[in-house]
Backbone bond lengths (Angstrom), bond angles and torsions (degrees), N, CA, C in turn:
res aa  C-N    CA-C-N  psi(-1)  N-CA   C-N-CA  omega(-1)  CA-C   N-CA-C  phi
1 M - - - 1.466 - - 1.525 109.64 -
2 N 1.323 117.80 123.88 1.453 121.78 176.74 1.520 109.52 -81.42
3 I 1.325 115.50 127.17 1.455 120.97 -178.99 1.518 108.61 -106.40
4 K 1.320 116.61 120.16 1.460 121.41 178.45 1.519 109.27 -84.36
5 I 1.321 116.79 124.33 1.455 121.58 -179.01 1.524 109.17 -103.96
6 H 1.318 116.12 126.54 1.462 122.43 176.87 1.534 108.81 -89.13
7 H 1.328 115.95 141.55 1.463 122.15 177.15 1.524 106.71 -124.55
8 S 1.333 116.49 112.38 1.459 119.67 -175.17 1.519 110.40 -155.93
9 N 1.324 115.84 132.16 1.462 122.27 174.34 1.540 112.31 55.75
10 G 1.315 116.23 30.31 1.460 120.12 180.00 1.512 114.31 87.27
11 F 1.316 117.75 -3.02 1.465 121.98 179.26 1.527 109.92 -101.66
12 H 1.322 115.42 147.37 1.461 122.78 174.28 1.530 106.28 -123.11
13 Y 1.323 116.83 123.99 1.458 118.51 -173.38 1.518 111.72 -158.39
14 V 1.322 113.72 161.16 1.458 122.56 173.25 1.527 107.62 -104.67
15 E 1.305 116.39 139.78 1.466 121.20 175.09 1.516 108.80 -145.91
16 E 1.326 115.84 116.87 1.465 120.60 -179.74 1.520 110.07 -141.79
17 G 1.336 115.55 146.95 1.455 121.61 174.32 1.518 113.78 90.37
18 E 1.322 114.73 175.07 1.462 123.51 177.27 1.517 108.74 -135.81
19 G 1.325 116.46 150.78 1.460 121.28 179.48 1.508 110.75 127.83
20 P 1.338 116.85 -163.30 1.459 120.16 175.82 1.530 109.94 -54.32
21 I 1.311 117.18 144.06 1.460 121.54 -171.21 1.522 111.72 -91.06
22 L 1.339 115.49 132.82 1.452 122.95 170.80 1.525 107.06 -112.90
23 L 1.323 117.05 119.74 1.462 122.60 178.56 1.524 108.13 -106.72
24 L 1.340 116.46 116.45 1.454 122.67 -171.10 1.526 110.76 -108.46
25 L 1.339 117.12 134.26 1.461 122.61 -178.97 1.524 109.99 -120.92
26 H 1.325 116.92 123.40 1.464 121.06 179.97 1.532 110.90 -85.27
27 G 1.337 115.67 173.24 1.448 121.39 -175.14 1.511 114.29 -95.02
28 L 1.339 116.01 -167.13 1.455 122.98 -171.52 1.520 113.01 -62.66
29 F 1.327 117.44 -43.77 1.456 121.28 176.98 1.525 110.50 -102.98
30 G 1.319 115.99 19.38 1.453 120.77 -174.01 1.518 112.88 -86.82
31 A 1.320 113.77 178.21 1.458 122.26 179.30 1.521 108.23 -154.09
32 L 1.319 116.47 170.66 1.464 120.95 179.09 1.517 111.19 -58.30
33 S 1.329 116.39 -33.89 1.470 120.54 -176.87 1.524 112.69 -67.33
34 N 1.335 118.46 -16.99 1.459 120.55 178.04 1.522 111.71 -58.81
35 W 1.329 116.35 -26.26 1.463 121.43 -175.95 1.523 112.40 -101.87
36 A 1.331 118.18 15.32 1.471 120.74 -173.78 1.520 112.59 -57.45
37 D 1.335 117.48 -42.17 1.464 120.00 -177.93 1.528 111.88 -71.92
38 V 1.321 117.57 -32.47 1.466 120.92 174.85 1.522 109.42 -68.62
39 L 1.313 116.46 -42.99 1.465 121.11 178.33 1.523 110.78 -59.37
40 R 1.302 116.53 -45.59 1.469 121.32 -179.45 1.528 111.44 -62.97
41 A 1.332 116.61 -40.75 1.462 120.48 -174.74 1.525 112.86 -77.59
42 F 1.328 118.09 -32.39 1.462 119.62 -169.75 1.525 114.89 -108.27
43 S 1.320 118.97 -17.59 1.468 118.85 -178.20 1.532 113.73 -64.82
44 P 1.362 120.87 -22.16 1.466 118.06 173.86 1.529 114.03 -65.82
45 S 1.336 118.25 -22.47 1.469 120.82 -175.42 1.528 113.60 -122.63
46 Y 1.310 116.86 -12.67 1.468 121.79 -177.38 1.524 109.09 -131.95
47 K 1.318 115.97 161.07 1.462 120.76 167.06 1.522 107.03 -91.16
48 V 1.317 116.48 113.19 1.458 122.24 -177.68 1.524 108.87 -101.96
49 I 1.336 116.02 123.81 1.463 121.81 -178.50 1.527 108.36 -124.67
50 I 1.343 115.50 129.04 1.467 120.63 -177.77 1.521 108.84 -130.97
51 P 1.332 118.80 102.56 1.465 119.43 176.11 1.528 110.98 -79.47
52 L 1.326 116.37 145.64 1.455 121.10 172.74 1.521 107.78 -80.63
53 M 1.319 116.05 116.94 1.456 119.96 -178.42 1.534 109.72 -70.35
54 P 1.328 118.42 137.14 1.472 121.78 -175.06 1.530 111.70 -80.65
55 I 1.316 115.33 70.12 1.466 120.70 -175.56 1.522 111.49 -94.06
56 Y 1.327 117.81 -40.02 1.456 121.03 -170.84 1.530 114.70 -102.41
57 E 1.317 117.83 -8.29 1.460 119.19 -169.36 1.525 112.43 -106.56
58 K 1.331 115.05 161.13 1.458 120.42 174.32 1.523 108.06 -70.99
59 T 1.303 115.77 120.15 1.462 121.01 -174.27 1.518 109.42 -156.92
60 K 1.325 115.68 162.15 1.463 120.19 176.64 1.528 111.88 -77.29
61 V 1.332 116.84 -11.42 1.461 120.77 -179.21 1.533 108.96 -67.56
62 G 1.335 116.34 128.21 1.451 121.04 -178.41 1.519 112.78 -68.44
63 T 1.334 115.72 152.49 1.465 121.29 179.40 1.526 109.59 -86.22
64 S 1.316 115.81 67.47 1.463 121.51 -177.03 1.520 109.18 -156.08
65 I 1.320 115.67 166.29 1.465 120.37 174.75 1.524 109.80 -60.49
66 E 1.318 117.11 -41.03 1.457 121.16 178.76 1.524 110.90 -60.56
67 G 1.327 116.97 -46.79 1.460 120.39 -178.86 1.516 112.65 -62.22
68 L 1.332 116.89 -42.64 1.464 120.29 -179.33 1.526 111.58 -71.04
69 T 1.323 116.89 -32.57 1.466 119.87 175.50 1.525 110.31 -66.17
70 Q 1.325 116.43 -41.42 1.459 120.13 176.06 1.523 111.19 -62.82
71 F 1.339 116.57 -35.72 1.466 119.99 176.59 1.529 110.40 -60.48
72 V 1.334 117.74 -46.10 1.470 120.77 179.81 1.527 109.87 -64.07
73 E 1.314 117.36 -40.22 1.468 119.94 177.12 1.527 110.49 -60.83
74 S 1.327 117.22 -40.93 1.465 120.90 179.07 1.526 110.94 -66.04
75 F 1.332 116.37 -40.04 1.462 120.23 179.56 1.525 110.87 -66.15
76 V 1.326 117.20 -43.83 1.464 121.45 177.88 1.530 110.35 -60.14
77 A 1.331 116.94 -41.79 1.466 120.86 178.81 1.528 110.64 -65.37
78 Y 1.342 116.73 -42.34 1.464 120.86 179.33 1.527 111.25 -61.52
79 K 1.331 116.92 -41.84 1.460 121.55 -179.56 1.524 112.39 -82.19
80 Q 1.318 116.73 -5.55 1.471 123.01 180.00 1.536 111.26 55.45
81 L 1.320 115.32 45.66 1.461 121.08 179.48 1.527 109.09 -84.10
82 Q 1.326 115.95 131.19 1.454 120.87 -178.88 1.524 112.97 -105.08
83 H 1.345 116.01 -37.62 1.466 121.30 -179.25 1.520 108.56 -143.46
84 F 1.315 116.39 135.78 1.464 119.87 -179.30 1.524 109.72 -164.47
85 S 1.327 114.54 162.53 1.463 120.97 169.43 1.515 107.18 -93.56
86 L 1.325 115.58 135.71 1.456 121.69 -175.74 1.526 108.79 -110.55
87 I 1.336 116.05 123.61 1.461 121.89 -173.61 1.520 108.75 -125.82
88 G 1.342 117.74 125.37 1.452 119.79 -177.16 1.514 112.91 -137.38
89 N 1.332 114.87 141.59 1.457 122.38 175.66 1.526 109.99 -110.50
90 S 1.345 116.49 132.82 1.454 122.65 174.40 1.539 110.21 57.75
91 L 1.329 118.42 -122.47 1.462 120.54 176.77 1.524 111.26 -57.96
92 G 1.339 116.75 -34.06 1.464 119.97 177.44 1.514 112.27 -61.57
93 G 1.349 116.69 -33.32 1.461 120.16 174.66 1.514 111.71 -66.86
94 H 1.318 116.10 -39.56 1.471 121.87 178.04 1.534 109.92 -60.53
95 I 1.334 116.08 -46.33 1.465 120.54 178.54 1.527 110.40 -65.52
96 A 1.338 116.90 -38.08 1.468 120.07 176.91 1.521 111.07 -60.63
97 L 1.314 116.97 -39.24 1.466 121.14 178.13 1.523 111.52 -64.81
98 T 1.333 116.68 -48.54 1.468 118.75 -177.84 1.522 111.08 -67.39
99 Y 1.351 116.50 -35.48 1.456 119.00 176.05 1.528 110.03 -63.23
100 T 1.320 116.94 -45.75 1.464 121.23 -178.36 1.522 111.34 -62.17
101 L 1.311 117.37 -41.97 1.460 120.44 179.21 1.519 111.61 -60.23
102 R 1.325 117.50 -29.58 1.463 121.74 -178.19 1.519 113.39 -96.14
103 N 1.338 117.80 -17.22 1.471 121.11 -172.88 1.525 110.87 -140.97
104 Q 1.318 116.67 46.96 1.454 120.76 -170.69 1.531 113.27 -62.43
105 S 1.327 117.12 -27.59 1.460 119.99 -177.43 1.527 112.19 -67.94
106 K 1.325 117.86 -20.80 1.462 121.17 -179.73 1.526 112.84 -89.39
107 V 1.323 117.62 -19.52 1.462 121.76 -171.59 1.529 110.17 -95.35
108 D 1.328 116.71 110.70 1.463 121.06 179.10 1.520 111.20 -73.95
109 S 1.318 116.67 -36.73 1.460 121.29 176.63 1.524 108.39 -156.89
110 L 1.327 114.31 159.50 1.457 121.51 -175.96 1.527 108.54 -126.58
111 V 1.334 116.27 133.79 1.468 121.11 178.67 1.527 108.36 -127.19
112 L 1.324 115.92 124.29 1.460 121.61 -179.76 1.519 109.54 -119.53
113 T 1.326 116.42 137.22 1.454 120.88 175.60 1.524 108.30 -138.04
114 G 1.337 116.25 118.36 1.452 121.00 -177.46 1.517 112.91 57.38
115 S 1.329 117.31 38.05 1.463 121.32 -173.22 1.523 112.33 -74.67
116 S 1.329 114.98 142.18 1.461 119.93 165.78 1.529 107.65 -84.03
117 G 1.325 116.16 -179.82 1.457 120.69 -177.34 1.513 112.37 122.04
118 L 1.344 116.39 -20.23 1.463 121.46 174.85 1.527 110.87 -122.86
119 F 1.330 115.50 -50.94 1.460 121.33 -178.82 1.514 109.01 -160.02
120 E 1.337 115.27 141.94 1.459 118.90 172.03 1.515 108.89 -155.10
121 S 1.310 115.36 151.20 1.456 122.39 177.19 1.509 108.01 -132.98
122 G 1.328 116.84 105.06 1.458 118.81 -176.08 1.502 111.56 -149.81
123 M 1.348 115.17 -166.57 1.458 118.26 -177.24 1.517 111.51 -97.71
124 G 1.334 116.70 8.99 1.453 118.43 -177.26 1.510 114.64 -74.79
125 T 1.341 119.27 -13.76 1.456 120.88 -176.18 1.519 113.13 -92.31
126 G 1.317 118.35 -3.77 1.452 120.39 178.37 1.523 110.90 176.44
127 F 1.335 115.79 153.71 1.457 121.86 179.53 1.522 108.57 -128.79
128 P 1.335 117.76 74.26 1.464 119.82 -173.58 1.520 113.93 -61.82
129 R 1.330 117.23 -23.53 1.468 120.53 -178.75 1.527 109.58 -134.50
130 R 1.327 115.82 50.90 1.458 118.73 -172.05 1.520 112.63 -68.50
131 S 1.329 118.27 -21.09 1.464 119.89 178.72 1.527 112.39 -80.50
132 S 1.334 116.48 -6.85 1.462 120.85 179.54 1.526 109.94 -92.16
133 Y 1.320 116.40 113.27 1.459 120.28 179.73 1.527 110.46 -61.88
134 S 1.319 117.97 -40.52 1.468 121.03 -178.11 1.531 110.91 -64.50
135 Y 1.325 116.66 -35.39 1.466 120.08 177.68 1.527 110.48 -66.21
136 I 1.322 116.98 -47.17 1.467 120.60 179.50 1.520 110.13 -63.68
137 K 1.314 117.66 -39.71 1.463 121.44 176.68 1.527 110.52 -58.19
138 E 1.318 116.14 -45.05 1.469 120.73 179.33 1.519 111.50 -61.96
139 R 1.345 116.99 -41.64 1.469 120.82 -178.09 1.529 111.40 -70.35
140 V 1.324 118.00 -36.70 1.466 120.12 177.66 1.523 109.73 -67.86
141 E 1.318 117.04 -42.91 1.468 120.81 178.81 1.519 111.03 -63.09
142 Y 1.319 117.31 -30.79 1.466 123.46 179.18 1.529 111.39 -60.51
143 T 1.327 116.03 -23.42 1.468 121.33 -179.78 1.521 112.00 -68.84
144 F 1.339 117.19 -26.15 1.453 121.77 -172.52 1.525 111.45 -114.34
145 Y 1.327 115.56 157.79 1.470 120.30 172.83 1.522 109.86 -71.62
146 A 1.325 115.86 -44.90 1.468 121.69 -179.98 1.525 108.21 -99.94
147 P 1.332 118.61 112.50 1.476 121.04 -176.03 1.525 113.75 -55.93
148 E 1.323 116.69 -28.60 1.466 118.91 -176.66 1.528 112.70 -68.00
149 V 1.333 117.49 -14.44 1.467 119.80 175.76 1.529 109.82 -65.18
150 A 1.320 115.68 -28.85 1.465 120.69 176.05 1.529 108.19 -78.23
151 T 1.308 116.59 87.57 1.455 122.20 -176.56 1.529 110.50 -69.02
152 P 1.330 117.09 158.26 1.468 119.71 175.92 1.529 112.69 -53.95
153 D 1.328 117.28 -38.23 1.467 120.17 179.19 1.524 111.10 -63.63
154 L 1.348 117.13 -41.73 1.456 121.06 179.59 1.525 110.65 -65.82
155 I 1.309 116.87 -43.97 1.467 120.94 179.24 1.519 110.35 -62.20
156 E 1.320 116.52 -44.22 1.468 120.92 179.60 1.520 110.82 -62.06
157 E 1.339 116.57 -39.72 1.460 121.09 179.47 1.526 110.69 -62.02
158 V 1.337 117.25 -47.00 1.461 120.87 179.93 1.525 110.68 -66.23
159 F 1.342 116.40 -40.23 1.459 120.82 178.67 1.526 110.53 -58.66
160 D 1.315 117.03 -44.43 1.469 121.20 179.19 1.524 111.29 -64.90
161 I 1.335 116.65 -38.80 1.465 120.39 -179.15 1.521 110.98 -63.78
162 V 1.342 116.99 -50.38 1.468 119.55 -174.17 1.525 112.25 -72.61
163 N 1.333 116.96 -15.87 1.457 119.65 177.10 1.525 113.16 -97.52
164 D 1.312 115.97 6.35 1.460 122.27 169.26 1.525 106.83 -96.95
165 N 1.319 117.50 113.64 1.468 121.08 -172.13 1.522 112.84 -57.39
166 F 1.325 117.17 -41.02 1.463 120.44 -179.12 1.527 110.85 -64.94
167 K 1.337 116.27 -47.60 1.465 120.24 -179.09 1.527 111.23 -66.11
168 A 1.332 116.88 -41.85 1.461 120.58 -179.87 1.517 111.00 -61.65
169 L 1.323 117.49 -39.96 1.465 120.78 179.77 1.521 111.24 -65.50
170 R 1.320 116.69 -41.76 1.473 119.65 178.06 1.531 110.37 -63.07
171 I 1.327 116.92 -43.55 1.460 120.77 179.73 1.528 110.85 -60.72
172 L 1.328 116.50 -44.86 1.465 120.27 -179.53 1.522 111.26 -61.96
173 R 1.320 116.46 -41.98 1.474 119.79 -179.57 1.526 110.95 -65.74
174 I 1.331 117.00 -42.14 1.466 120.15 179.25 1.524 110.43 -66.20
175 A 1.334 116.80 -43.55 1.465 120.49 -179.44 1.526 111.29 -61.96
176 R 1.321 116.74 -41.57 1.467 119.81 179.48 1.525 111.34 -68.16
177 S 1.333 116.15 -36.53 1.460 119.74 175.67 1.527 110.68 -62.41
178 A 1.340 116.49 -41.27 1.465 120.96 179.80 1.526 110.82 -63.97
179 Q 1.330 117.39 -40.13 1.469 119.90 179.88 1.517 111.41 -66.01
180 R 1.337 116.42 -36.56 1.476 119.84 179.81 1.525 112.21 -74.56
181 H 1.337 116.36 -23.14 1.469 121.38 -171.48 1.531 109.44 -95.56
182 N 1.320 116.01 76.09 1.459 120.97 -178.66 1.532 109.95 -87.34
183 L 1.321 116.53 133.57 1.470 121.85 -172.33 1.522 113.84 -103.46
184 R 1.322 116.84 9.02 1.468 120.38 -175.10 1.529 112.64 -50.28
185 N 1.309 118.44 -42.20 1.469 121.60 -174.71 1.520 113.38 -83.47
186 D 1.337 117.93 -2.22 1.469 121.27 -176.64 1.526 114.04 -111.46
187 L 1.330 117.06 -18.72 1.461 119.88 -169.97 1.521 113.62 -65.16
188 H 1.332 118.07 -23.27 1.466 120.09 179.58 1.526 111.85 -65.49
189 E 1.345 116.62 -15.00 1.469 120.59 -178.91 1.529 112.45 -83.80
190 I 1.324 117.59 -8.10 1.467 120.41 179.41 1.530 109.15 -86.07
191 H 1.323 116.27 121.03 1.472 120.28 -175.64 1.527 112.66 -121.06
192 V 1.324 117.43 2.94 1.472 118.79 176.61 1.524 108.50 -77.15
193 P 1.337 118.36 153.49 1.467 120.31 175.50 1.531 110.03 -55.67
194 T 1.319 116.20 130.48 1.471 120.89 -174.50 1.517 110.54 -127.89
195 L 1.322 114.89 129.28 1.457 122.05 177.31 1.527 108.96 -109.37
196 L 1.333 116.43 130.29 1.457 122.91 176.28 1.524 108.09 -113.62
197 I 1.327 116.84 117.45 1.469 121.48 177.27 1.521 107.29 -115.29
198 W 1.317 115.78 115.69 1.466 120.24 -171.38 1.523 111.57 -123.80
199 G 1.322 116.20 137.56 1.451 120.53 170.35 1.518 109.49 -72.68
200 L 1.303 116.86 127.06 1.463 120.62 -178.42 1.525 111.39 -64.76
201 N 1.326 116.68 -20.48 1.460 121.77 -177.57 1.531 111.49 -113.44
202 D 1.317 115.98 29.14 1.463 122.19 -179.93 1.531 109.80 -70.21
203 N 1.322 117.19 120.20 1.457 121.66 178.48 1.520 113.03 -89.09
204 I 1.328 117.25 -19.25 1.462 121.72 -175.40 1.525 110.75 -86.89
205 T 1.325 116.21 -50.40 1.465 122.13 173.67 1.537 106.18 -123.26
206 P 1.320 117.33 86.46 1.473 121.23 -172.30 1.528 113.23 -59.59
207 S 1.323 115.29 172.14 1.467 121.27 -173.29 1.524 112.93 -56.37
208 F 1.345 117.83 -32.16 1.462 118.59 -179.27 1.534 111.43 -65.16
209 V 1.337 117.06 -23.31 1.463 120.02 177.15 1.526 109.74 -69.49
210 G 1.335 116.58 -41.89 1.461 119.97 175.75 1.518 111.47 -59.37
211 H 1.338 116.44 -44.38 1.471 120.24 177.56 1.525 110.80 -61.89
212 A 1.329 117.59 -38.68 1.467 120.66 -179.63 1.526 110.70 -64.82
213 F 1.342 117.06 -43.98 1.467 119.57 176.89 1.530 110.65 -60.09
214 E 1.323 116.90 -42.30 1.463 120.61 -179.65 1.521 111.31 -61.03
215 S 1.326 117.20 -39.06 1.464 120.79 -177.68 1.528 112.44 -74.82
216 L 1.333 117.53 -23.02 1.466 121.36 -173.57 1.527 113.69 -99.32
217 I 1.346 117.56 -24.41 1.462 120.64 178.96 1.527 107.94 -97.25
218 P 1.331 118.52 119.59 1.479 121.44 -170.55 1.522 115.64 -55.96
219 N 1.321 118.45 -42.73 1.470 121.07 -172.73 1.519 110.36 -112.53
220 A 1.352 115.97 55.76 1.466 121.05 -174.47 1.517 111.41 -114.34
221 E 1.331 114.78 147.10 1.465 121.21 171.65 1.523 108.29 -127.87
222 L 1.327 115.79 139.41 1.458 122.01 -173.47 1.524 111.03 -115.14
223 H 1.329 115.98 132.04 1.461 122.19 176.05 1.529 108.76 -127.97
224 F 1.328 116.13 132.02 1.456 121.25 175.51 1.525 110.24 -102.76
225 I 1.333 115.06 146.11 1.458 121.55 174.46 1.524 107.64 -118.26
226 D 1.320 115.90 122.49 1.466 121.03 -177.74 1.530 110.49 -74.80
227 K 1.332 115.48 156.45 1.467 122.86 -179.55 1.526 110.10 53.46
228 C 1.323 114.23 50.58 1.459 120.51 -173.97 1.522 109.59 -149.54
229 G 1.329 116.11 137.93 1.448 121.96 -179.13 1.511 113.36 -99.83
230 H 1.335 115.60 -133.42 1.465 122.67 -167.37 1.525 113.93 -83.71
231 A 1.326 117.86 -12.06 1.470 120.48 -177.13 1.529 109.82 -129.98
232 P 1.343 117.70 73.37 1.474 120.92 -176.42 1.518 114.25 -56.86
233 M 1.325 117.69 -33.13 1.468 120.07 -177.98 1.524 111.71 -68.34
234 M 1.344 117.13 -16.78 1.462 121.47 175.44 1.526 111.41 -98.51
235 E 1.327 116.28 -45.53 1.460 120.28 -170.56 1.522 113.33 -82.44
236 Q 1.331 116.71 -34.79 1.473 121.11 179.37 1.526 107.91 -132.30
237 A 1.323 114.94 61.08 1.466 120.89 -172.08 1.521 112.87 -59.91
238 E 1.323 118.00 -40.73 1.465 120.14 -176.85 1.523 111.05 -62.79
239 Q 1.327 117.20 -45.96 1.465 120.19 179.27 1.524 111.04 -68.16
240 F 1.330 116.22 -42.05 1.466 120.27 178.07 1.524 110.35 -56.98
241 N 1.321 117.14 -48.97 1.464 121.33 -177.37 1.520 111.97 -65.85
242 K 1.320 116.98 -34.59 1.471 120.33 178.49 1.532 110.50 -64.91
243 I 1.323 116.82 -45.06 1.474 121.05 178.82 1.520 110.22 -64.59
244 L 1.321 116.51 -44.71 1.463 120.84 -179.87 1.519 111.08 -63.92
245 H 1.324 117.16 -42.14 1.471 121.51 -179.93 1.528 110.72 -59.22
246 S 1.325 117.45 -46.28 1.466 120.96 -179.35 1.527 110.98 -62.74
247 F 1.317 116.39 -42.08 1.462 121.24 179.62 1.525 111.03 -63.34
248 L 1.318 117.28 -46.01 1.461 120.43 -178.41 1.525 111.77 -66.78
249 L 1.320 117.65 -38.47 1.466 120.22 176.63 1.519 111.12 -60.16
250 K 1.324 115.44 -38.28 1.468 120.83 -177.00 1.532 111.61 -72.63
251 H 1.327 116.75 -37.74 1.469 119.46 -171.67 1.515 113.92 -106.79
252 I 1.327 118.45 -43.60 1.456 119.70 -172.35 1.514 112.50 -80.62
253 Y 1.324 117.78 -44.37 1.460 117.96 -179.69 1.519 111.54 -69.81
254 V 1.320 117.97 -23.08 1.470 120.27 172.11 1.513 109.58 -65.64
255 L 1.361 116.75 -41.17 1.464 120.66 179.62 1.519 112.21 -67.12
256 N 1.332 117.19 -29.91 1.445 121.38 -172.18 1.530 113.61 -101.43
257 T 1.327 117.85 12.76 1.456 120.22 177.93 1.511 109.76 -118.93
């Protein structure tokens, strides 16, 4: 699937379809292509918007949860979005949570998959052997249940990122900010309908993290996908989209009718 990227006012983003708006946020090592299967499935009925998070580039955006949340607020203001569903994976889920806590009136529903914000165990806090291709390959494969999902192109991309000193430093600063920014005491304030889609075999944010989010967010429902790791929308796209479709039909089309 060819993804057309818009470049405007300093933002880089994908926007396809018409209808209720889905705003998608990728994670720390993520990219716009992480959401390709969601874009394909939902753009016929929804307007799907995916901003490229300013993680690797020279930018005024701070290397912190606060800075990235401000970036999303700026993007929403630029696009003049008033109501939308906010969907985030990993770090993108963390940013979706902090955005929602600050702008709840704009968020019709919230979807988290493998979100940080409570606990995570990954390679974002350090790269002790970043010059070793085999080490990086192992860490990328660790993200998925099926190692073959970590394609050579994906491994090469991550290897290049962590061996770029500027990009690696930004990633480390953002990852450390995410670890310090625990939301346990704030999640009870989220009252929008919330969907949690978790890989049952997630090594980064294990299943107990999904259960913890469910217990702390008042209006949350949790779904597990078997044989699935940290990025369900990539590894088990059909099941992920089916769960998301049912949730949106129940909550979003009710709001828009």
